[in-house]
N, C-alpha and C positions, 0 to 999 in steps of 0.2 A: 874379702870378708863381706863387703857390702853386697856383692852379687849373691852370695850365699844367703844373706838375710832376706833379700828381696824374694828369691826363689822359695825359701822356707815359708815366708808369709803367704806367697801365692799357693803353695802346697797346702797349707793349713786352711786357706779359704776354700780351695777346691774340695777338700776332704771333709768339710763340715756336713754333718748329718742333718736330716730334716728336723730333728728334735733340738738342734742347737738354738739356744735362746737368742733373742734379738740383741740382748746386752753383750753377749760374747761376740757376735758379728760386728757390733758397733765398735768395740775395743780393738778388734783385729783390723778393721778398716781405718780406724783412727790412727793406730800405730803405723800402718803402711803409709798413710798420707804424711804423718810427721817425719817418717824416715825419708820420704821423697823431698820434703821441704828443707830439711836440715842438710841433705846431700847437695841440693842445688845451692843453698846458702853458703856452705863451706867451699864448694867448688868455685863459685863466682868470687868469693872473698879471697881465695888463693890466686885467682887470675888477677884481681886488683892488686894484691900484694906483689906479685911478680912484676907487673907493669911498673908499680911505684918504686919498689926497692931494687929491681935488677935491670929491667929494660930501659927505663927512663930515669936512671939515677942522677944524671947530670942535668936534669931539668932546671931551668932558671928559677931559683928560689928554693930548690931542694925537693925532697919527696912530699913534704906537706903541701907545697904550692902545686905540685902535680896532682895530688889528691883533690885539692879544692877545684882545680881547673877541669878535672874529669869526673866530677860528682854526678853528672847527668849521662854518663856512658852506660851502655846496656848492662854491663856486669855490675856496676854500682847500683843501678836501679833494681835488678833482679835480686841482688844481695839484700837490699833493704825490704823489698816486697815480700820475699820468702820469710825473712825474720819477723816482720810485722804480722803476717798471716799465721805463722807458727805460734807467736806469742798470744794472738787473739784466740786461737784454738785452745791453747793451754788454759787461758783465763776462763773461757767458756766451759771447759771441762770441770774446772774447779767450782764454778757456779752451779753446774749441773749436779755435781756430787753432793754439795752441801744442802 
């Protein structure tokens, strides 16, 4: 489903006519960037969950201790970065609209 949405967005961007307004182009690009950020965020969050709840279940102190000890791992950092950027973009869009 996700691959279909990405290709559909790309198809829409390629098929834009010269008379397409800048506002429409902005919203298409904005949606594509948001789709990418949310996909990366959910994917890395799934990796962190798998490591915490399945692969390292018997970590000394339990899953929460494992979560705290790996909070600077690449998947945790990417999860947080994509979430913060997405949230900032959404707040910026709200400010731009009002």
